[in-house]
HTML snippet that shows the backbone in 3Dmol.js (N, CA, C, O; Angstrom):
<script src="https://3Dmol.org/build/3Dmol-min.js"></script>
<div id="view" style="width:600px;height:400px;position:relative"></div>
<script>
const pdb = `
ATOM      1  N   UNK A   1      57.070 -72.117 234.986  1.00  0.00           N
ATOM      2  CA  UNK A   1      56.797 -71.340 233.696  1.00  0.00           C
ATOM      3  C   UNK A   1      57.236 -69.540 234.427  1.00  0.00           C
ATOM      4  O   UNK A   1      57.985 -68.691 233.944  1.00  0.00           O
ATOM      5  N   UNK A   2      56.493 -69.502 235.597  1.00  0.00           N
ATOM      6  CA  UNK A   2      56.207 -68.009 235.983  1.00  0.00           C
ATOM      7  C   UNK A   2      57.698 -67.473 236.107  1.00  0.00           C
ATOM      8  O   UNK A   2      58.440 -66.864 235.337  1.00  0.00           O
ATOM      9  N   UNK A   3      57.833 -68.010 237.544  1.00  0.00           N
ATOM     10  CA  UNK A   3      59.084 -68.116 237.994  1.00  0.00           C
ATOM     11  C   UNK A   3      60.618 -68.303 236.860  1.00  0.00           C
ATOM     12  O   UNK A   3      61.649 -67.776 237.278  1.00  0.00           O
ATOM     13  N   UNK A   4      60.651 -68.740 236.052  1.00  0.00           N
ATOM     14  CA  UNK A   4      61.439 -68.837 235.419  1.00  0.00           C
ATOM     15  C   UNK A   4      60.900 -67.798 234.219  1.00  0.00           C
ATOM     16  O   UNK A   4      61.254 -67.583 233.059  1.00  0.00           O
ATOM     17  N   UNK A   5      60.475 -67.581 234.579  1.00  0.00           N
ATOM     18  CA  UNK A   5      60.601 -66.191 233.434  1.00  0.00           C
ATOM     19  C   UNK A   5      60.317 -64.486 233.683  1.00  0.00           C
ATOM     20  O   UNK A   5      60.198 -63.605 232.832  1.00  0.00           O
ATOM     21  N   UNK A   6      60.276 -64.420 234.717  1.00  0.00           N
ATOM     22  CA  UNK A   6      60.835 -63.400 236.126  1.00  0.00           C
ATOM     23  C   UNK A   6      61.979 -63.993 236.222  1.00  0.00           C
ATOM     24  O   UNK A   6      61.315 -63.874 237.252  1.00  0.00           O
ATOM     25  N   UNK A   7      63.470 -64.750 236.270  1.00  0.00           N
ATOM     26  CA  UNK A   7      64.131 -64.838 236.676  1.00  0.00           C
ATOM     27  C   UNK A   7      65.103 -63.971 235.088  1.00  0.00           C
ATOM     28  O   UNK A   7      66.215 -63.446 235.054  1.00  0.00           O
ATOM     29  N   UNK A   8      64.302 -64.122 234.243  1.00  0.00           N
ATOM     30  CA  UNK A   8      64.769 -63.793 232.679  1.00  0.00           C
ATOM     31  C   UNK A   8      64.305 -62.516 232.943  1.00  0.00           C
ATOM     32  O   UNK A   8      63.165 -62.053 232.897  1.00  0.00           O
ATOM     33  N   UNK A   9      66.114 -61.679 233.423  1.00  0.00           N
ATOM     34  CA  UNK A   9      66.562 -60.455 232.956  1.00  0.00           C
ATOM     35  C   UNK A   9      66.708 -59.595 232.264  1.00  0.00           C
ATOM     36  O   UNK A   9      66.520 -58.388 232.418  1.00  0.00           O
ATOM     37  N   UNK A  10      67.057 -60.171 231.445  1.00  0.00           N
ATOM     38  CA  UNK A  10      67.135 -59.426 229.243  1.00  0.00           C
ATOM     39  C   UNK A  10      65.511 -59.466 228.719  1.00  0.00           C
ATOM     40  O   UNK A  10      65.098 -58.478 228.112  1.00  0.00           O
ATOM     41  N   UNK A  11      64.588 -60.625 228.960  1.00  0.00           N
ATOM     42  CA  UNK A  11      63.857 -60.437 228.755  1.00  0.00           C
ATOM     43  C   UNK A  11      62.520 -59.645 229.657  1.00  0.00           C
ATOM     44  O   UNK A  11      61.405 -59.597 229.140  1.00  0.00           O
ATOM     45  N   UNK A  12      62.769 -59.072 230.983  1.00  0.00           N
ATOM     46  CA  UNK A  12      62.508 -58.441 231.608  1.00  0.00           C
ATOM     47  C   UNK A  12      63.020 -57.034 231.503  1.00  0.00           C
ATOM     48  O   UNK A  12      62.104 -56.232 231.326  1.00  0.00           O
ATOM     49  N   UNK A  13      63.989 -56.603 231.551  1.00  0.00           N
ATOM     50  CA  UNK A  13      64.099 -55.791 230.608  1.00  0.00           C
ATOM     51  C   UNK A  13      63.923 -55.416 229.306  1.00  0.00           C
ATOM     52  O   UNK A  13      64.197 -54.257 228.995  1.00  0.00           O
ATOM     53  N   UNK A  14      63.509 -56.200 228.473  1.00  0.00           N
ATOM     54  CA  UNK A  14      62.884 -55.497 227.112  1.00  0.00           C
ATOM     55  C   UNK A  14      61.371 -55.527 227.598  1.00  0.00           C
ATOM     56  O   UNK A  14      60.925 -54.504 227.077  1.00  0.00           O
ATOM     57  N   UNK A  15      60.507 -56.017 228.179  1.00  0.00           N
ATOM     58  CA  UNK A  15      59.415 -55.450 228.536  1.00  0.00           C
ATOM     59  C   UNK A  15      58.900 -53.978 229.725  1.00  0.00           C
ATOM     60  O   UNK A  15      57.768 -53.542 229.935  1.00  0.00           O
ATOM     61  N   UNK A  16      60.049 -53.589 230.224  1.00  0.00           N
ATOM     62  CA  UNK A  16      60.362 -52.564 230.920  1.00  0.00           C
ATOM     63  C   UNK A  16      59.707 -51.114 230.556  1.00  0.00           C
ATOM     64  O   UNK A  16      59.078 -50.187 231.066  1.00  0.00           O
ATOM     65  N   UNK A  17      60.702 -51.866 228.433  1.00  0.00           N
ATOM     66  CA  UNK A  17      60.806 -50.960 228.557  1.00  0.00           C
ATOM     67  C   UNK A  17      59.175 -50.448 227.262  1.00  0.00           C
ATOM     68  O   UNK A  17      59.391 -49.466 226.552  1.00  0.00           O
ATOM     69  N   UNK A  18      58.085 -50.991 227.140  1.00  0.00           N
ATOM     70  CA  UNK A  18      57.075 -50.958 226.700  1.00  0.00           C
ATOM     71  C   UNK A  18      55.842 -50.899 227.266  1.00  0.00           C
ATOM     72  O   UNK A  18      55.694 -51.778 228.114  1.00  0.00           O
ATOM     73  N   UNK A  19      54.596 -49.959 227.064  1.00  0.00           N
ATOM     74  CA  UNK A  19      54.222 -49.460 227.430  1.00  0.00           C
ATOM     75  C   UNK A  19      53.272 -50.664 228.445  1.00  0.00           C
ATOM     76  O   UNK A  19      53.388 -51.889 228.412  1.00  0.00           O
ATOM     77  N   UNK A  20      52.494 -49.975 229.164  1.00  0.00           N
ATOM     78  CA  UNK A  20      51.992 -51.004 230.075  1.00  0.00           C
ATOM     79  C   UNK A  20      50.594 -51.690 228.630  1.00  0.00           C
ATOM     80  O   UNK A  20      50.232 -52.861 228.517  1.00  0.00           O
ATOM     81  N   UNK A  21      50.340 -51.049 228.165  1.00  0.00           N
ATOM     82  CA  UNK A  21      48.809 -52.055 227.367  1.00  0.00           C
ATOM     83  C   UNK A  21      49.862 -52.692 226.682  1.00  0.00           C
ATOM     84  O   UNK A  21      49.851 -53.903 226.904  1.00  0.00           O
ATOM     85  N   UNK A  22      51.043 -52.214 225.704  1.00  0.00           N
ATOM     86  CA  UNK A  22      51.770 -53.575 224.901  1.00  0.00           C
ATOM     87  C   UNK A  22      52.364 -54.385 225.650  1.00  0.00           C
ATOM     88  O   UNK A  22      52.530 -55.547 225.279  1.00  0.00           O
ATOM     89  N   UNK A  23      52.945 -53.804 227.235  1.00  0.00           N
ATOM     90  CA  UNK A  23      53.181 -55.155 228.151  1.00  0.00           C
ATOM     91  C   UNK A  23      52.467 -56.000 228.296  1.00  0.00           C
ATOM     92  O   UNK A  23      52.920 -57.144 228.272  1.00  0.00           O
ATOM     93  N   UNK A  24      51.053 -55.777 228.506  1.00  0.00           N
ATOM     94  CA  UNK A  24      50.538 -56.791 228.772  1.00  0.00           C
ATOM     95  C   UNK A  24      50.065 -58.068 228.064  1.00  0.00           C
ATOM     96  O   UNK A  24      49.123 -58.239 227.291  1.00  0.00           O
ATOM     97  N   UNK A  25      51.138 -59.057 228.628  1.00  0.00           N
ATOM     98  CA  UNK A  25      51.101 -60.087 227.644  1.00  0.00           C
ATOM     99  C   UNK A  25      50.377 -61.379 228.172  1.00  0.00           C
ATOM    100  O   UNK A  25      50.146 -61.399 229.381  1.00  0.00           O
ATOM    101  N   UNK A  26      49.905 -62.699 227.249  1.00  0.00           N
ATOM    102  CA  UNK A  26      49.264 -63.621 227.950  1.00  0.00           C
ATOM    103  C   UNK A  26      49.626 -64.330 226.846  1.00  0.00           C
ATOM    104  O   UNK A  26      49.649 -64.045 225.649  1.00  0.00           O
ATOM    105  N   UNK A  27      50.063 -65.864 227.823  1.00  0.00           N
ATOM    106  CA  UNK A  27      50.144 -66.563 226.812  1.00  0.00           C
ATOM    107  C   UNK A  27      48.926 -67.455 226.911  1.00  0.00           C
ATOM    108  O   UNK A  27      48.315 -67.054 227.903  1.00  0.00           O
ATOM    109  N   UNK A  28      48.280 -68.462 226.371  1.00  0.00           N
ATOM    110  CA  UNK A  28      47.697 -69.245 226.296  1.00  0.00           C
ATOM    111  C   UNK A  28      47.629 -70.548 225.565  1.00  0.00           C
ATOM    112  O   UNK A  28      47.778 -70.543 224.343  1.00  0.00           O
ATOM    113  N   UNK A  29      47.388 -71.811 226.300  1.00  0.00           N
ATOM    114  CA  UNK A  29      47.189 -73.708 225.438  1.00  0.00           C
ATOM    115  C   UNK A  29      46.645 -73.340 224.061  1.00  0.00           C
ATOM    116  O   UNK A  29      45.868 -72.518 223.575  1.00  0.00           O
ATOM    117  N   UNK A  30      47.320 -74.206 223.722  1.00  0.00           N
ATOM    118  CA  UNK A  30      46.306 -74.932 222.282  1.00  0.00           C
ATOM    119  C   UNK A  30      46.423 -75.800 222.154  1.00  0.00           C
ATOM    120  O   UNK A  30      47.592 -76.168 222.035  1.00  0.00           O
ATOM    121  N   UNK A  31      45.647 -76.538 222.097  1.00  0.00           N
ATOM    122  CA  UNK A  31      45.961 -77.939 220.818  1.00  0.00           C
ATOM    123  C   UNK A  31      47.409 -77.682 220.259  1.00  0.00           C
ATOM    124  O   UNK A  31      48.225 -77.712 221.180  1.00  0.00           O
ATOM    125  N   UNK A  32      47.798 -77.515 219.416  1.00  0.00           N
ATOM    126  CA  UNK A  32      49.452 -77.256 218.909  1.00  0.00           C
ATOM    127  C   UNK A  32      50.534 -76.822 219.669  1.00  0.00           C
ATOM    128  O   UNK A  32      51.756 -76.964 219.636  1.00  0.00           O
ATOM    129  N   UNK A  33      49.606 -76.173 220.459  1.00  0.00           N
ATOM    130  CA  UNK A  33      51.260 -75.673 221.957  1.00  0.00           C
ATOM    131  C   UNK A  33      50.952 -74.330 222.324  1.00  0.00           C
ATOM    132  O   UNK A  33      49.752 -74.248 222.059  1.00  0.00           O
ATOM    133  N   UNK A  34      51.312 -73.258 222.764  1.00  0.00           N
ATOM    134  CA  UNK A  34      50.852 -72.089 223.207  1.00  0.00           C
ATOM    135  C   UNK A  34      50.828 -70.794 222.041  1.00  0.00           C
ATOM    136  O   UNK A  34      51.593 -70.633 221.090  1.00  0.00           O
ATOM    137  N   UNK A  35      49.495 -69.817 222.544  1.00  0.00           N
ATOM    138  CA  UNK A  35      49.833 -68.754 221.820  1.00  0.00           C
ATOM    139  C   UNK A  35      50.022 -67.718 222.600  1.00  0.00           C
ATOM    140  O   UNK A  35      49.577 -67.772 223.747  1.00  0.00           O
ATOM    141  N   UNK A  36      50.805 -66.417 222.094  1.00  0.00           N
ATOM    142  CA  UNK A  36      51.542 -65.538 222.831  1.00  0.00           C
ATOM    143  C   UNK A  36      51.191 -64.150 222.185  1.00  0.00           C
ATOM    144  O   UNK A  36      51.820 -63.655 221.250  1.00  0.00           O
ATOM    145  N   UNK A  37      50.285 -63.683 222.702  1.00  0.00           N
ATOM    146  CA  UNK A  37      49.576 -62.339 222.059  1.00  0.00           C
ATOM    147  C   UNK A  37      49.918 -60.987 223.764  1.00  0.00           C
ATOM    148  O   UNK A  37      50.117 -61.089 224.974  1.00  0.00           O
ATOM    149  N   UNK A  38      49.818 -60.142 222.956  1.00  0.00           N
ATOM    150  CA  UNK A  38      49.304 -58.807 224.091  1.00  0.00           C
ATOM    151  C   UNK A  38      47.910 -58.594 224.072  1.00  0.00           C
ATOM    152  O   UNK A  38      47.343 -59.675 223.916  1.00  0.00           O
ATOM    153  N   UNK A  39      47.286 -57.849 224.146  1.00  0.00           N
ATOM    154  CA  UNK A  39      45.889 -57.394 223.794  1.00  0.00           C
ATOM    155  C   UNK A  39      45.139 -57.371 223.290  1.00  0.00           C
ATOM    156  O   UNK A  39      45.163 -56.236 222.814  1.00  0.00           O
ATOM    157  N   UNK A  40      43.786 -58.135 222.729  1.00  0.00           N
ATOM    158  CA  UNK A  40      43.483 -57.662 221.035  1.00  0.00           C
ATOM    159  C   UNK A  40      43.652 -56.588 220.473  1.00  0.00           C
ATOM    160  O   UNK A  40      43.415 -55.585 221.145  1.00  0.00           O
ATOM    161  N   UNK A  41      43.970 -56.470 219.505  1.00  0.00           N
ATOM    162  CA  UNK A  41      44.396 -54.964 218.559  1.00  0.00           C
ATOM    163  C   UNK A  41      42.785 -55.388 217.996  1.00  0.00           C
ATOM    164  O   UNK A  41      42.340 -56.428 218.482  1.00  0.00           O
ATOM    165  N   UNK A  42      41.904 -54.656 217.019  1.00  0.00           N
ATOM    166  CA  UNK A  42      40.754 -54.739 215.859  1.00  0.00           C
ATOM    167  C   UNK A  42      42.509 -54.659 214.784  1.00  0.00           C
ATOM    168  O   UNK A  42      43.574 -54.213 215.212  1.00  0.00           O
ATOM    169  N   UNK A  43      42.168 -55.433 212.926  1.00  0.00           N
ATOM    170  CA  UNK A  43      43.073 -55.952 212.492  1.00  0.00           C
ATOM    171  C   UNK A  43      43.473 -54.795 211.947  1.00  0.00           C
ATOM    172  O   UNK A  43      44.408 -54.850 211.147  1.00  0.00           O
ATOM    173  N   UNK A  44      42.716 -53.197 212.327  1.00  0.00           N
ATOM    174  CA  UNK A  44      43.650 -51.739 211.025  1.00  0.00           C
ATOM    175  C   UNK A  44      44.022 -50.997 212.147  1.00  0.00           C
ATOM    176  O   UNK A  44      43.935 -49.771 212.079  1.00  0.00           O
ATOM    177  N   UNK A  45      44.664 -51.854 213.787  1.00  0.00           N
ATOM    178  CA  UNK A  45      45.156 -51.355 214.755  1.00  0.00           C
ATOM    179  C   UNK A  45      46.991 -52.110 214.912  1.00  0.00           C
ATOM    180  O   UNK A  45      48.174 -51.779 214.992  1.00  0.00           O
ATOM    181  N   UNK A  46      46.395 -52.885 214.886  1.00  0.00           N
ATOM    182  CA  UNK A  46      47.920 -54.208 214.799  1.00  0.00           C
ATOM    183  C   UNK A  46      48.822 -54.329 214.114  1.00  0.00           C
ATOM    184  O   UNK A  46      48.551 -54.564 212.936  1.00  0.00           O
ATOM    185  N   UNK A  47      50.237 -54.236 214.487  1.00  0.00           N
ATOM    186  CA  UNK A  47      50.906 -54.359 214.542  1.00  0.00           C
ATOM    187  C   UNK A  47      52.129 -55.218 215.553  1.00  0.00           C
ATOM    188  O   UNK A  47      51.815 -55.639 216.667  1.00  0.00           O
ATOM    189  N   UNK A  48      53.373 -55.376 215.047  1.00  0.00           N
ATOM    190  CA  UNK A  48      54.140 -56.305 215.960  1.00  0.00           C
ATOM    191  C   UNK A  48      55.766 -54.617 215.971  1.00  0.00           C
ATOM    192  O   UNK A  48      55.830 -53.598 215.283  1.00  0.00           O
ATOM    193  N   UNK A  49      56.198 -54.863 216.476  1.00  0.00           N
ATOM    194  CA  UNK A  49      57.080 -53.849 216.467  1.00  0.00           C
ATOM    195  C   UNK A  49      58.250 -55.024 216.459  1.00  0.00           C
ATOM    196  O   UNK A  49      58.084 -56.238 216.341  1.00  0.00           O
ATOM    197  N   UNK A  50      59.276 -54.409 216.595  1.00  0.00           N
ATOM    198  CA  UNK A  50      60.686 -55.293 216.735  1.00  0.00           C
ATOM    199  C   UNK A  50      60.933 -56.166 218.143  1.00  0.00           C
ATOM    200  O   UNK A  50      61.224 -57.362 218.143  1.00  0.00           O
ATOM    201  N   UNK A  51      60.748 -55.270 219.454  1.00  0.00           N
ATOM    202  CA  UNK A  51      61.404 -55.368 220.408  1.00  0.00           C
ATOM    203  C   UNK A  51      60.003 -56.474 220.681  1.00  0.00           C
ATOM    204  O   UNK A  51      59.929 -57.472 221.399  1.00  0.00           O
ATOM    205  N   UNK A  52      59.133 -55.921 219.923  1.00  0.00           N
ATOM    206  CA  UNK A  52      57.806 -57.068 220.783  1.00  0.00           C
ATOM    207  C   UNK A  52      57.740 -58.732 220.059  1.00  0.00           C
ATOM    208  O   UNK A  52      57.220 -59.776 220.454  1.00  0.00           O
ATOM    209  N   UNK A  53      58.422 -58.425 219.002  1.00  0.00           N
ATOM    210  CA  UNK A  53      59.010 -60.016 218.546  1.00  0.00           C
ATOM    211  C   UNK A  53      59.776 -60.087 219.552  1.00  0.00           C
ATOM    212  O   UNK A  53      59.622 -61.092 220.246  1.00  0.00           O
ATOM    213  N   UNK A  54      60.749 -59.173 219.946  1.00  0.00           N
ATOM    214  CA  UNK A  54      62.147 -60.185 220.208  1.00  0.00           C
ATOM    215  C   UNK A  54      62.100 -60.703 221.998  1.00  0.00           C
ATOM    216  O   UNK A  54      62.860 -61.444 222.622  1.00  0.00           O
ATOM    217  N   UNK A  55      60.246 -59.567 222.649  1.00  0.00           N
ATOM    218  CA  UNK A  55      59.831 -60.737 223.891  1.00  0.00           C
ATOM    219  C   UNK A  55      59.381 -61.891 223.735  1.00  0.00           C
ATOM    220  O   UNK A  55      59.644 -62.783 224.542  1.00  0.00           O
ATOM    221  N   UNK A  56      58.322 -62.159 222.246  1.00  0.00           N
ATOM    222  CA  UNK A  56      56.922 -63.720 222.149  1.00  0.00           C
ATOM    223  C   UNK A  56      59.169 -63.990 221.458  1.00  0.00           C
ATOM    224  O   UNK A  56      60.186 -63.969 222.151  1.00  0.00           O
ATOM    225  N   UNK A  57      59.119 -64.055 220.980  1.00  0.00           N
ATOM    226  CA  UNK A  57      60.659 -64.683 220.692  1.00  0.00           C
ATOM    227  C   UNK A  57      61.272 -65.652 222.655  1.00  0.00           C
ATOM    228  O   UNK A  57      61.112 -66.779 223.125  1.00  0.00           O
ATOM    229  N   UNK A  58      61.695 -64.847 222.961  1.00  0.00           N
ATOM    230  CA  UNK A  58      63.028 -64.657 224.226  1.00  0.00           C
ATOM    231  C   UNK A  58      61.549 -66.038 224.900  1.00  0.00           C
ATOM    232  O   UNK A  58      61.661 -67.262 224.833  1.00  0.00           O
ATOM    233  N   UNK A  59      60.288 -65.222 225.499  1.00  0.00           N
ATOM    234  CA  UNK A  59      58.896 -65.973 225.948  1.00  0.00           C
ATOM    235  C   UNK A  59      59.054 -67.851 225.441  1.00  0.00           C
ATOM    236  O   UNK A  59      59.180 -68.773 226.247  1.00  0.00           O
ATOM    237  N   UNK A  60      59.005 -67.974 224.078  1.00  0.00           N
ATOM    238  CA  UNK A  60      58.468 -68.972 223.063  1.00  0.00           C
ATOM    239  C   UNK A  60      60.495 -70.009 223.771  1.00  0.00           C
ATOM    240  O   UNK A  60      60.681 -71.132 224.238  1.00  0.00           O
ATOM    241  N   UNK A  61      61.034 -69.374 223.603  1.00  0.00           N
ATOM    242  CA  UNK A  61      61.896 -70.260 224.309  1.00  0.00           C
ATOM    243  C   UNK A  61      62.291 -70.758 225.225  1.00  0.00           C
ATOM    244  O   UNK A  61      63.146 -71.623 225.416  1.00  0.00           O
ATOM    245  N   UNK A  62      61.498 -70.067 225.987  1.00  0.00           N
ATOM    246  CA  UNK A  62      61.096 -70.988 227.473  1.00  0.00           C
ATOM    247  C   UNK A  62      59.844 -72.107 227.544  1.00  0.00           C
ATOM    248  O   UNK A  62      59.677 -73.148 228.178  1.00  0.00           O
ATOM    249  N   UNK A  63      58.857 -71.166 226.321  1.00  0.00           N
ATOM    250  CA  UNK A  63      58.101 -72.713 226.494  1.00  0.00           C
ATOM    251  C   UNK A  63      58.726 -73.734 225.396  1.00  0.00           C
ATOM    252  O   UNK A  63      58.706 -74.903 225.782  1.00  0.00           O
ATOM    253  N   UNK A  64      59.208 -73.552 224.267  1.00  0.00           N
ATOM    254  CA  UNK A  64      59.452 -74.822 224.547  1.00  0.00           C
ATOM    255  C   UNK A  64      60.536 -75.836 225.410  1.00  0.00           C
ATOM    256  O   UNK A  64      60.429 -77.062 225.385  1.00  0.00           O
ATOM    257  N   UNK A  65      61.116 -75.437 225.830  1.00  0.00           N
ATOM    258  CA  UNK A  65      62.073 -75.992 226.898  1.00  0.00           C
ATOM    259  C   UNK A  65      61.255 -76.567 228.121  1.00  0.00           C
ATOM    260  O   UNK A  65      61.957 -76.789 229.108  1.00  0.00           O
ATOM    261  N   UNK A  66      59.390 -76.962 228.304  1.00  0.00           N
ATOM    262  CA  UNK A  66      59.696 -77.069 229.033  1.00  0.00           C
ATOM    263  C   UNK A  66      58.851 -78.895 228.907  1.00  0.00           C
ATOM    264  O   UNK A  66      58.959 -79.691 229.839  1.00  0.00           O
TER     265      UNK A  66
END
`;
const viewer = $3Dmol.createViewer("view");
viewer.addModel(pdb, "pdb");
viewer.setStyle({}, {cartoon: {color: "spectrum"}});
viewer.zoomTo();
viewer.render();
</script>
């Protein structure tokens, strides 16, 4: 999986534009699929940008292909 994600140049370009804190993206398996998220924020600080949504969406596309 990691090799496929690393080969996706458009995904890497999107991630490179983010700060290190935001670009720390975790992918965890769950009972019904996977959970994709960046570092945990409290509910008052949580927000998702258009770019982060695009990153999560591209990762999800790769996961669906497995």
